[in-house]
C-alpha positions as CSV (number, residue, x, y, z in Angstrom):
1,X,42.8,-14.2,-16.5
2,X,39.2,-15.3,-16.2
3,X,36.5,-12.6,-16.3
4,X,34.7,-11.6,-13.2
5,X,31.3,-12.1,-14.9
6,X,30.1,-14.3,-17.7
7,X,26.8,-13.4,-19.3
8,X,25.2,-16.7,-20.3
9,X,23.0,-16.2,-23.4
10,X,21.2,-18.9,-25.5
11,X,19.6,-18.0,-28.8
12,X,17.4,-19.8,-31.3
13,X,15.4,-18.0,-34.1
14,X,15.6,-14.6,-32.4
15,X,16.8,-12.5,-35.2
16,X,14.2,-9.8,-34.4
17,X,15.4,-9.3,-30.9
18,X,19.0,-10.6,-30.5
19,X,20.7,-7.3,-31.5
20,X,19.0,-5.5,-28.7
21,X,20.0,-8.2,-26.3
22,X,23.7,-8.1,-27.3
23,X,23.8,-4.3,-27.4
24,X,22.4,-4.2,-23.8
25,X,25.4,-6.3,-22.7
26,X,28.3,-4.7,-24.6
27,X,27.1,-1.3,-23.4
28,X,27.6,-2.3,-19.7
29,X,29.9,0.2,-17.9
30,X,32.0,-1.8,-15.4
31,X,35.3,-1.5,-13.5
32,X,35.9,-5.3,-14.1
33,X,36.1,-7.7,-17.0
34,X,33.1,-9.6,-18.3
35,X,32.4,-11.8,-21.3
36,X,29.2,-12.6,-23.3
37,X,29.0,-16.3,-24.0
38,X,26.4,-17.1,-26.7
39,X,25.2,-20.6,-27.4
40,X,23.5,-20.3,-30.9
41,X,21.4,-23.3,-31.4
42,X,21.4,-23.8,-35.2
43,X,18.8,-21.1,-36.0
44,X,16.9,-21.2,-39.3
45,X,16.7,-17.4,-39.5
46,X,19.5,-14.8,-39.4
47,X,20.3,-15.0,-35.7
48,X,23.7,-16.7,-36.2
49,X,24.6,-14.1,-38.9
50,X,23.8,-11.2,-36.5
51,X,25.7,-12.8,-33.6
52,X,28.8,-13.2,-35.9
53,X,28.6,-9.6,-36.9
54,X,28.7,-8.6,-33.2
55,X,31.5,-11.0,-32.5
56,X,33.6,-9.4,-35.2
57,X,32.9,-6.0,-33.6
58,X,33.6,-7.1,-30.0
59,X,36.0,-10.1,-30.3
60,X,37.4,-9.6,-26.8
61,X,34.0,-9.7,-25.2
62,X,31.8,-12.1,-27.2
63,X,32.5,-15.8,-27.3
64,X,30.1,-17.4,-29.9
65,X,29.5,-21.1,-29.9
66,X,27.3,-22.2,-32.9
67,X,25.7,-25.6,-32.4
68,X,25.4,-28.2,-35.1
69,X,22.9,-29.8,-35.2
70,X,20.1,-28.2,-33.1
71,X,20.4,-29.4,-29.5
72,X,17.3,-28.0,-28.0
73,X,17.1,-25.5,-25.2
74,X,18.2,-27.7,-22.2
75,X,21.3,-29.1,-23.8
76,X,22.3,-25.8,-25.3
77,X,22.0,-24.0,-22.0
78,X,24.0,-26.7,-20.2
79,X,26.8,-26.4,-22.8
80,X,26.7,-22.6,-22.7
81,X,26.9,-22.6,-18.9
82,X,29.9,-24.9,-18.9
83,X,31.6,-22.6,-21.5
84,X,31.3,-19.6,-19.1
85,X,34.6,-18.8,-17.3
86,X,33.4,-16.1,-14.9
87,X,33.3,-16.1,-11.1
88,X,29.7,-15.0,-11.4
89,X,27.1,-15.8,-14.1
90,X,24.4,-13.4,-15.3
91,X,21.5,-14.8,-17.3
92,X,20.0,-13.2,-20.4
93,X,18.0,-14.9,-23.1
94,X,18.5,-13.7,-26.7
95,X,15.0,-12.1,-26.8
96,X,15.3,-10.2,-23.5
97,X,17.5,-7.2,-22.7
98,X,18.9,-5.0,-19.9
99,X,17.6,-1.5,-19.7
100,X,20.4,-0.1,-17.4
101,X,24.1,0.2,-18.5
102,X,25.1,-0.1,-14.8
103,X,23.3,-3.4,-14.1
104,X,26.4,-5.6,-13.8
105,X,28.4,-3.0,-11.9
106,X,25.6,-2.5,-9.3
107,X,25.0,-6.2,-8.9
108,X,28.7,-7.2,-8.5
109,X,29.1,-4.3,-6.1
110,X,26.2,-5.7,-4.1
111,X,27.7,-9.2,-4.0
112,X,31.1,-7.7,-2.9
113,X,29.4,-5.8,-0.1
114,X,27.4,-8.8,0.9
115,X,29.8,-11.8,0.7
116,X,27.3,-14.2,2.3
117,X,24.8,-13.6,-0.6
118,X,24.5,-16.3,-3.2
119,X,22.8,-14.2,-5.9
120,X,21.3,-10.9,-6.6
121,X,18.3,-9.8,-8.8
122,X,16.6,-6.6,-9.9
123,X,13.1,-5.6,-10.7
124,X,12.1,-6.3,-14.3
125,X,9.9,-4.6,-16.9
126,X,7.7,-7.0,-18.9
127,X,7.2,-5.9,-22.5
128,X,4.3,-7.6,-24.3
129,X,4.7,-7.3,-28.1
130,X,1.3,-9.0,-28.5
131,X,-0.8,-6.8,-26.3
132,X,1.2,-3.6,-26.4
133,X,1.4,-3.3,-22.6
134,X,4.1,-3.1,-19.9
135,X,4.0,-4.7,-16.5
136,X,6.5,-5.3,-13.8
137,X,8.0,-8.5,-12.4
138,X,7.3,-9.3,-9.7
139,X,3.8,-8.0,-10.1
140,X,3.7,-7.1,-6.4
141,X,6.5,-5.7,-4.4
142,X,7.8,-8.5,-2.2
143,X,7.3,-8.0,1.5
144,X,10.9,-9.3,2.2
145,X,14.1,-7.7,1.1
146,X,15.7,-11.1,0.8
147,X,13.5,-13.8,-0.5
148,X,14.3,-17.3,0.7
149,X,14.3,-20.7,-1.1
150,X,10.7,-21.2,0.2
151,X,9.6,-17.9,-1.3
152,X,11.1,-18.8,-4.6
153,X,9.2,-22.1,-4.6
154,X,6.0,-20.6,-3.4
155,X,5.9,-17.8,-6.0
156,X,9.1,-17.1,-7.9
157,X,9.8,-13.3,-7.7
158,X,13.0,-13.4,-9.8
159,X,13.0,-12.9,-13.5
160,X,15.7,-14.9,-15.2
161,X,17.0,-11.9,-17.2
162,X,17.5,-10.0,-13.9
163,X,19.7,-12.4,-12.0
164,X,23.4,-12.8,-11.3
165,X,24.7,-15.8,-9.5
166,X,27.8,-16.3,-7.4
167,X,28.7,-19.4,-9.4
168,X,27.9,-22.5,-7.3
169,X,28.9,-25.2,-9.9
170,X,30.8,-25.6,-13.1
171,X,28.4,-28.0,-14.8
172,X,24.6,-27.8,-14.5
173,X,23.2,-30.8,-12.4
174,X,22.4,-33.6,-14.8
175,X,18.8,-33.9,-13.6
176,X,18.1,-30.3,-14.7
177,X,19.1,-31.0,-18.3
178,X,15.8,-32.7,-19.3
179,X,13.6,-29.9,-17.9
180,X,11.5,-27.5,-20.1
181,X,12.8,-24.5,-18.2
182,X,15.5,-23.8,-15.7
183,X,15.1,-20.5,-13.9
184,X,13.3,-21.6,-10.8
185,X,15.7,-24.6,-10.5
186,X,18.8,-22.4,-10.7
187,X,17.3,-19.8,-8.3
188,X,16.5,-22.5,-5.8
189,X,19.8,-24.4,-6.0
190,X,21.9,-21.2,-5.6
191,X,19.7,-19.8,-2.8
192,X,20.6,-22.9,-0.7
193,X,24.1,-21.4,-0.5
194,X,23.2,-18.1,1.1
195,X,20.7,-15.2,1.1
196,X,19.2,-13.7,-2.0
197,X,19.9,-10.0,-2.6
198,X,17.6,-7.6,-4.4
199,X,18.2,-4.2,-6.0
200,X,14.8,-2.4,-6.1
201,X,15.4,-0.9,-9.5
202,X,14.0,-1.9,-12.9
203,X,17.2,-2.9,-14.8
204,X,16.0,-5.7,-17.1
205,X,13.2,-6.3,-19.6
206,X,11.5,-9.6,-20.2
207,X,9.8,-9.8,-23.6
208,X,6.5,-11.6,-24.2
209,X,6.0,-12.4,-27.9
210,X,4.3,-15.1,-30.0
211,X,7.6,-16.7,-31.0
212,X,8.7,-17.4,-27.5
213,X,9.1,-21.2,-27.0
214,X,7.2,-21.0,-23.6
215,X,4.7,-18.2,-24.0
216,X,3.5,-19.5,-27.4
217,X,2.2,-22.7,-25.6
218,X,-1.4,-23.2,-24.3
219,X,-2.5,-22.7,-20.7
220,X,-2.8,-26.5,-20.3
221,X,0.7,-27.0,-21.7
222,X,2.1,-24.4,-19.2
223,X,0.5,-26.5,-16.4
224,X,2.1,-29.6,-17.7
225,X,5.6,-28.1,-18.1
226,X,5.4,-26.5,-14.6
227,X,4.4,-29.9,-13.1
228,X,7.4,-31.5,-14.7
229,X,9.7,-28.9,-13.1
230,X,8.2,-29.0,-9.7
231,X,8.2,-32.8,-9.7
232,X,11.9,-32.7,-10.4
233,X,12.4,-30.2,-7.6
234,X,10.5,-32.4,-5.2
235,X,12.8,-35.3,-6.1
236,X,16.1,-33.4,-5.8
237,X,15.9,-30.6,-3.3
238,X,16.7,-31.4,0.3
239,X,14.0,-31.3,3.0
240,X,12.0,-29.2,3.8
241,X,12.1,-27.7,0.3
242,X,11.4,-31.0,-1.4
243,X,8.1,-31.3,0.6
244,X,7.3,-27.7,-0.3
245,X,7.9,-28.3,-4.0
246,X,5.5,-31.3,-3.7
247,X,2.9,-29.0,-2.2
248,X,3.3,-26.5,-5.0
249,X,2.9,-29.2,-7.5
250,X,-0.5,-30.0,-6.1
251,X,-1.5,-26.4,-6.0
252,X,-0.6,-26.1,-9.7
253,X,-3.2,-28.7,-10.4
254,X,-5.7,-27.1,-8.1
255,X,-5.4,-23.9,-10.1
256,X,-6.5,-25.5,-13.3
257,X,-9.5,-23.8,-14.8
258,X,-10.7,-27.1,-16.3
259,X,-11.8,-29.0,-13.3
260,X,-12.6,-32.2,-15.2
261,X,-9.0,-32.3,-16.6
262,X,-7.7,-31.3,-13.2
263,X,-9.3,-34.2,-11.4
264,X,-8.1,-36.8,-13.9
265,X,-4.6,-35.5,-13.9
266,X,-4.5,-35.4,-10.1
267,X,-5.5,-39.0,-9.9
268,X,-2.6,-39.9,-12.1
269,X,-0.1,-38.4,-9.6
270,X,2.1,-40.8,-7.6
271,X,0.7,-41.4,-4.1
272,X,3.5,-39.5,-2.4
273,X,2.2,-36.3,-4.1
274,X,-1.5,-37.0,-3.4
275,X,-0.7,-37.6,0.3
276,X,0.9,-34.2,0.6
277,X,-2.5,-32.5,0.2
278,X,-3.7,-32.6,3.8
279,X,-0.4,-31.0,5.0
280,X,-0.9,-27.8,3.0
281,X,-1.5,-24.9,5.4
282,X,-4.8,-23.0,4.7
283,X,-2.9,-19.7,4.5
284,X,-0.6,-21.0,1.8
285,X,-3.4,-22.5,-0.1
286,X,-5.2,-19.2,-0.2
287,X,-2.1,-17.4,-1.3
288,X,-1.3,-19.8,-4.0
289,X,-4.9,-19.8,-5.2
290,X,-4.7,-16.1,-5.8
291,X,-1.3,-15.9,-7.4
292,X,-1.5,-18.9,-9.7
């Protein structure tokens, strides 16, 4: 029988953190079956060795899939997602962790009590190894109990390590598999199927560290990667969300600190993105200017 929940975990060179991530999953206290599916992407450190040790200890729970050769984040995630058998999928990177042993139980209970909901997320603690500080994601408490697709596109309140989806597709859409990151795409696509639920408790920890593939990049590279993702959303989401993704793409460029680079990049955008600028409401512009 297929498990109720699959925990989808990708790992690459995370030997310093992956034990905590796996432990936080296997310690979950649930009244239903779950599995941990690990896509280990040919690490050059001891990540695979650690994952194998845990698979030996928990063979009924952990399904380990070593990749050979290295596939890169996007292809590894797509394969790991397809290898998940659960009715629901919870996301957890190999360098993040859950800080509550009842996280899965509470989230599945929420989805059972709210059958129209497409997904459910929790508040998240942000642990910075570089700056020795803790924050909370989202940084501000959302005004709505159930964020919409528009809210996700405007300012994503959902940390990837906190979310559980009512599975909407067996394979990730092909257009997502060339993107530098997935979270806002998966949040948006699932939210099209129903309301988004929120449990107002801190139950997950997102870790910031110098070895992170995204956080280690420069500010300008963050802008470039975000622009790639929002351009894809603009091309593949249905209206009106495609138009909103186009607006957000423009606002990303407007938030650049280096105005000279910003103007040059803006002029390279296709006309359909440039022409969106006059349609951006002033209120949204002000909001985005503050949060970006």
